[in-house]
N, C-alpha and C positions, 0 to 999 in steps of 0.2 A: 264080076258078079252083075248079073243082069238084074237091072232094078225093078222090084216089083210093083205092084198097084200102091202098096202102103209107102213104098218108098217114094214113090212119084208125087203122090198127093201131099205126104209129108215135106217134101222136097218145095214143091209149089207154094205151100203155105209158110214155110220158114222163111221164104223169101221177104214177105211182109214184115216179119220181125227184124230181119237183118236189114232194111231199110230205115229201122230206127237204131242201128248199132247194137243189136242184140244177138245172141248165139250165132255169130257169122261162120265160127270153126264149124258147127253143125251144118249150116245152111251149104259150105262148099263140099260137103258129101253127096256124091252120086246115088247114094243109098244110105240115107240117114237111119231109115227105121232098122235095116238089116245091120248097119253098123251098132248101132244102139243094141240090139241083140247079142252082137258079137261081143261087145264089151261087158255085159250081163255075164255071157257065160265064161268069159276070161275071168271074172271075179268069183264065179262058182268054181272054176277049177282051182281056186286058191284055198288049199283044205283048211287052213289055219282060220282065215276070214268065215268060212262058211261054218265052221265051227262057234265061232264066236257070234257070228250073225244069228244062227240057230238058237243059242243060250238068249242072245237080247228078243228075238221074236217070241220065244216061249215067255220069257218075262214081262212081254207086252204083246199079248194076244190080240189087243184090239186092232194092233197094225194088219195083220193079214184078215181078220174078220171083216173089218171095214172095206177093204181092198176087194175081197171076194163079193160083199153084196154090191159095191160100185160096178164091177164087171158085170154082175148078173142083171142090174138094171139097165145098164147101157146096152148090152145085148137085146133087150125087150124093146127099149124106145127105138133102137136101130132097125127096128122092122116096121116101124110106123111110118108111113108116107104122107106128109103134109100135102103132097100134089094131088091127092085123092079126094081132099075135101072141097065140096063144092062152093063156089063163090056164093055169098060174100066171105066167108069164113076162112078162106085159103089163106091169106095173110095173117092173121092172127095164128093161124095152125102154125106156119112156118115159124113165126117168133116162138111159140109154144115147144116146138122141137128143138129148137136153140137152148130154149131155158132146161128143157128136161134133160140135156145132155151138159151143158156149162156148170149148172148150180152143184149137183154132187161131186163132180169132178175138182172144183175149184175148193169146194169144203174139205174135202179129204186132204188136198195139198196143204190147207191151212190146220188140218187135225193130225189124226195119227200117222198119216204118212210123212206128213212135213217132220214128224218126230224124228222118224227114221233116217232122213235126209239131213236134218239140222240139228238136232240134238247132241251136244257135247260127249255123251256116253254110247253114242251109236257107233258102232263098229264101221259102218258103212260111211257115215259122214266123216270119219277119222281118216280112213282111207282116201276117200275123195280129195280131203284137204291136203294129204301128204303126198298123193300120187296123183295128181290131176293131171299132168301131163301124159301119164299112161292110160287115163280113161277120161279123155276130154269131152265127149259127148255128154255122159252122166254128170260130168262136173259144171260143164256148161248149162245142163239142165236144172241142176240143183241152184246156181247161180241166178238162173232166170226166176225161180220161184223167189227168190229175195229180192229182185229188183223192183223198184217203184212202181212201174207201170203195172206189172203183173200184179202187186199187191193191191194197187188201186182198183183194177178191173176186179181182182178175186174179192175183195172186200165190198164192192159196189153190188156184185151178184150175189155173194155169200149172205149180204145183208138186206138183200131185195131191194136195193136203193140204186135202181136202173130204169132207163127207158130206150125206146128206139127213135132215132129221129132221121129225117132225111135233110141232107145239106148238099146243095149244088149237084143235085141226081146221086149223091152217094149215101147211102144208108150207113148209119153209124150207131153204134153203143154208147150211149152216155151214163157215166156212173157219177154218183152223189156220195156225199157224207151222210150217213144216217141219222146223225145227230144234228149238224147244224143245215142240211137240207142243200149244202153248196156243192156245185160241181166240182169232180176230183179231176175226171180224166175223159176224153174222147177218142175211141179207137172205131174204125172202120169194121164192118162185118167180117171182113176176112182176115183182120188181125185179132179180132176176138176168136174166130175159128182157129186161127195159128197157135193162139195161148192154148186154147182147150187140146187142140190134137197134139202139141209138145207135151202136156202134161199126161193125156190119156196113154201116149206111146210110151213114155217113163214109167207110168204104173203098170202097164200091160206086161212091160218087158221084164221090169223088175220082178213082177209077182210069178211069170212063167218060168224065166230062165235063172233067177237066184233063190228067191223067197221060199218057193215049193220046194226046192232043193235042200236049203237049209233046214227048213222045218216041215218035212212033207206031211205030217200028221194034222196040221192046222185045219 
């Protein structure tokens, strides 16, 4: 399979996380986005799972509702170009572009969608725990969302407790504990973008290739 533009961008950013020892299996793929789609389609082909997941999504309608509003928001903000903002506001606009994408994505992982991936009664979570070798990329994505680094970045951005700093000519995202004000984690902008794109790719593929088939009337 020839890599698509989404594959190339995702693979490039996932390498940033692999250097921290995260999601190495996913990074090894030449077509990480396409392979994620393939896993979601394989899950969708499991009629028993699709029925169970459909029942679960209908019992928890907030999951698909928030995914749809997130995708609508990101589709809109992706058409804004911070490069078109005149100086001296361009740097601020660039930061704003990042925040407008990162914040809702990390919040939904901490909220309704995270429930579908981590809840003990979620058929998707049960399947990924028991058949993780069959669906390695989705299992690694779920594990990434529980990793300390991801949670520290997610909490810092989600609680609006972060800033941007330049260190040795490298721009970094610095997150804080919102109660104590102490630094919790520092990541490069590329690493932050990688965490966001891994999250968004998982959300998009699950929605398009699995949720919308399991519960098409949502």
